[in-house]
N, C-alpha and C positions, 0 to 999 in steps of 0.2 A: 174457172176456178178447178174443175175436177181436173183440166190438163195442166195446172198450176201443180197440184198435188203430183201427178204422175210423175211428172219433172223433176220434182223435189224429191220422188221416190227412187227414183234413175239415176239422180245426183247419187244420196244417200247409198243405195246401193255401190253406185260405180268406189264411191272412198270407201266402200269398206271391202271391196275385193283388192282397191289397190294397199291397203291397210295389210290387208291378210297376206299378198302377195311381202309386202317389205318387210311384217313379220315373220315368214318362211325365209328371206334373206336372212336376218338376224339371228334366228334361231339357229341354223346352220353355221353361219360366221362363229356364234357364242359356245358351240357342241366343237367344233375345230381348235378352236383355244383351249375349252376347257381338256381336251384330248392329249392336244400338246400339253397342256401344262400337269396335268396326268401323269404320264409319261417322264416328262421331268424330274418332278419330284419323287416319283415312286421309283424311276431307275436309276438315273444318274446320280440324284440326292439322297436317296435310299441306300443303306448300309447292304443290307439284304441283294437287293436287286442289283448292286453295282457286283458284291462278291461273286453273284453268278456270270455276270459280265464279264470280268477279269477269268473267272476259271476255265470259261468258254475260250477265252483268245489264245489262254497260254496252252490250251489243247491243241487250239489252230496249228497245224503244220505251218504254214506261212508265217504267222509271228513268232511262232514258236523259232524258225530258222533263223527270222530278224533281231531276235533279241539275244539269242546266244552269238551270232556275231557283231552286235555292240557291245555285249558286254567283255566279248574276247578283244576285241580292238581295243575298248577304254582299258582293259587288262594291261595289252601290251604297250599302249601309247602312256600309262604311268607307272609302271615297273620295267628296269632294265634285267630284262631278260637274259640278257644274251653276259651281261654280267655274272648273274643271278648260275648262271648255267658254266661259265669260267669258274666259277668257287667251288663246284663238283669235279670236275676234271684234274687228273692229275697235270703237272707241269708243260710237261713234251706234248700235251695233247688240245692246251688251252687253246689252240689257234684253229679249230673245231668250233667253236663255241658260235660264230654266227650262222656257221652252214646249221648244227644242229636248234638254233635258235629260231632259225626260219621254219626247219622242219615241224618244232613242237607247235609253232605259229598257224602253220596248216594243219596241224592235225588237231590244234584244241576247237577249231570249228564244227569240226566232227562230231569232239567227245562232249563241247559243249551242249551242242544239241542232242545229245545221247542222253546226258544228263537232267536234261530241262524235261524227257520224257517222264525220270521218276520223280511219283508222287511227294516225297518229301523237298525237293524243288522247286515242285510248281507250287505246291502250297506255301512255300517262303514267298515267292513273287504273289500269289495272291494275299498273303500277309502286308507286303509289303505296299502294292498298288492301292489295296483298301484302307490302309493306314493315311496311304497321301490322298484319296478323295478323304477320308474321315475330315480331315485338319483343310482340306478346303470348302468343307461343307462348313464347316466352323466360321471362317472368316467370310464364306458368302453370309452365313446366318447373324453374321455382326458379333460372332461370340471371340472376341481378339485376344478378351483376358482369358481365357480358357487355350490358347491356340499359342504353341511354339514356333515360330518359324526359321528359316536357315537364312538369316539376313533380309529380313524382310519377304522373302521370296517362299512359297508354299514347291515343293521339289519331290519329286519321285527318287526315290533313295534306293537303287541297286545296288549300291553299294556294298553289302551281306552274302547278296546271290555273286557278285563278282569274286568275295573273297570266298562263297563256297567252292564255285566252279573252278576259280583259278587253286583250290586247297588241290580239285578232282584230277583237272586236265592237264597241268604244268607243274614242273616238279621244280618250285623256284623255293620252296619254304619259304614257311612265315609272311604270306601274301598278306596278309591286316598291317604287318608293320612297315610293309614298303609300299603298300596303297597310299598315296595322300587324302588327306579328309576328304577333299572336293571330289574324288574319284567316282563315278556312278551315279553322280546328283545331275536330275534334268530336272530344270525349274520349267514348272508347268503353268505358273502364275505368279509375278508380282503383287507381293500388298498391296500396295498406291497404285492399282489399277484395279482396283473391287470394288470401287462406289458405283458406278454402273450395275454391276454384275449384281450385287446385292439387292439393288432395288428392285432389278428382276426377279431375282427369287422370292422378293418378299412377296411381289405380286403373285405369282408360281404358286407359291404355299398356300396363299389366301385363296386363290381360284379353284385349284385343283380337286378339291372333293366335292366342289356343289356347284360348280358351275353348270354341270350338263345337267341339275333339275332345272336352275335358271331355262335353259335351253329348252328344256321339254314344254317349262310350263307357256314360251314364248312360242312354239310349235302348235302344243295344244290352244292357244290364245287366235292363232291363225284362223286352224282350222273352224275355230268357233264360228269368228268373222266372215268366215267365207261363207254365209250361209244359202243355200243353194247350188254352191260349187265346191262342196269338201270334198268331194272325191277328187275333183283337179288339185286342189289346194295339195292335199295329202300326196297326188302323185307328184307335186311339184319339189315337195320333200323327199321324196324318194330319190327322184333325180339327182335334187344338191346332195342327198348324201352320197350316192352313188359315185357321181362325177369327183367326189372331193376324196373319196379312197381313193380313185385312180388316180387323181394330183399327186395325191400324198406317195404312192407309189413314183408315180413319175420325177416328180421332186426328188424321191429319197436315190432314184438312180442319177439323177442329174447332177447332186449335189455331190454325191459318192464318186463322178468321174471328175466335174470341178478337184476334190479334196485328192483324189489324186497324182493329177495332173501339176499340181501348183506344192505340193506338200511331199510327194516323192519325185524328186530330179533325178534319180537312180532308178532305171528299170527296175533293179533286181529289188528293190523297196516298194513295189507297186505293190505287190501280189497281198505282201502284209499288210499294206493302208488301206488295201479294197478289203478285204477279210477284215481288220476292226472295224470300220466303219459298217458292214454287213452285218457284224455281230451285236454291233453297241448299237442301231439301230432297228434291229428284228421284234422287235418287240412294239414299237411304232409301224412297221410294218403290216405283223398280225393284227393290229389294230384297222390299220385302213382295210383289212382284209373283211372284217367284221363288216365294217360302211357298208361296205361293197355286196357283201352277204344279205345286209339289213334292206340295201337300196335293193335289189334283186328281188326280195321274196318281198318285199311289200310293193313293188311294181308290179308284179303278178298277180297278188294279192286286188289290186286296184281294179285290174284289167278283167281278174274272175269276178268282180262285181258290176262291172259297166255295162253299158248297153249296147254292145257290139251283137251282134246273130250269132259270131263265135263263142263269145262270151253265155251268152244266153243258152248256147247249145252246150257248153261245158256246163253251166250248173244244174242242167236237164239231166244231164249224165252222172251227176255228182250228188244227185237228190236222192236213193237210197241208202248211200253212204252218211251223208249230215244229217239226215233225218233222225239218226241214231246216235246217239251222243256218245256213247261209250267208243262203236266204231271210229267217231269221227276223234276222240277224243284218244284214244289208242293210236292212230296214226300220226298225230301231231304230237304225242311222246315221244315217237319213234325217228321223228323226222329232227326235234330239238336233240334226241341222243344224238344223234348224226353228227349234229351239227357238233356237238360237243367232242367228240372224237376226229372231225375234221381240223375243227378250227379251236384247240382246247381255252383259246381266251373268252369264248362262247360261255365256260364254265368256270372261267375265276372271279372267286368273292361273291360274298351274297348278294353282295347290292347289284351284281351284274344278271345274276343268275336268278333274281325275283322280279327284275324289270321285267327280264326276257320271257318269262311265265305270265306274266302282267300283260305283256303285249300279245302273247299265244291266245291267252284265252280271251282277252277283247274281238281280236282278229277272227277266231273260232267263233264265235259267239254273233257277231255281227256278221258274218256269212252264212252260218245256219238260219238267222231269221228270216234273212233277204232269201233265201233259198226257200225255205217254209213259206213264207209269203206270198213269193210265185206258185208254190204248189197248190195252197189253197185258191189260189183265182182261177188256178188252171180247172182247178173243180167244180 
């Protein structure tokens, strides 16, 4: 009878451990989905977040060069510059119009790039791109009755910038009158293709702000279930968080390389595409480093309270410090402040700050209790 009860308990214990490990995996996946959803909702779909991205892009040298080249090429493709130059020349010199138009075209690239360094022109770029992003977001949110599309398409309208630059860098006069309405308009997405994107957007918006709470609850349940092996389960969580952070960085790099190779057929365009991808996904990379840091710190903490000989030696060496609460929390405060300076994302937002402070307090108290208990047993 006792043997049967022992087997039953062992089976129950094994099931609890399997359940705990399964919940650990689920918690990591939920946290990953929540992080990606938060990034999309508060960066790509958020007007303020996208405005920052847009401003960073136009301040980038490679992107600014590519924008100026695109605008100038569009300007000369849609306006008969040679005819405009010929109108300004005396009859005897009209034969010089092709040569002068070619010189204007060559010089326009440098002039346009210089113009895009001016705050006023950069602000026009930010206004134009954020207006397009706002239009796209409204379509994704299915607020079509509030959106005016261009022939059923969401377009990036560079026409105002083209006109502005044309007036500055090409002496042809009345650029706005000479440009067709379609000039400078780049199709971003067709309205008829938005059904899937709208569904994904609704899901991401729904889970962006609270998915991490569910992930935290699942992780806590996993640790609770792993009674007798909770430190091992916490270590598994830390390793999972660390690996996911590293994986995100690797995927970001690989995806960026793929996009550069497939979207930029011309080698001269690749630096701009590469930098645009880097700027667009920088927040995601910052969050990946947060995950990596949390994983490493948690692993160090798990090792410190472990049963190895070196861990025991480290705890004994740290006893004088850890037994003094003021000293312990002073060191913890300096460490948290250092993380905030190194990785500003740690200090971004009250929710993240309070959550990290709670983790620090819990971690410090757990370590102090273990060290104090060992000190009492020694004496």
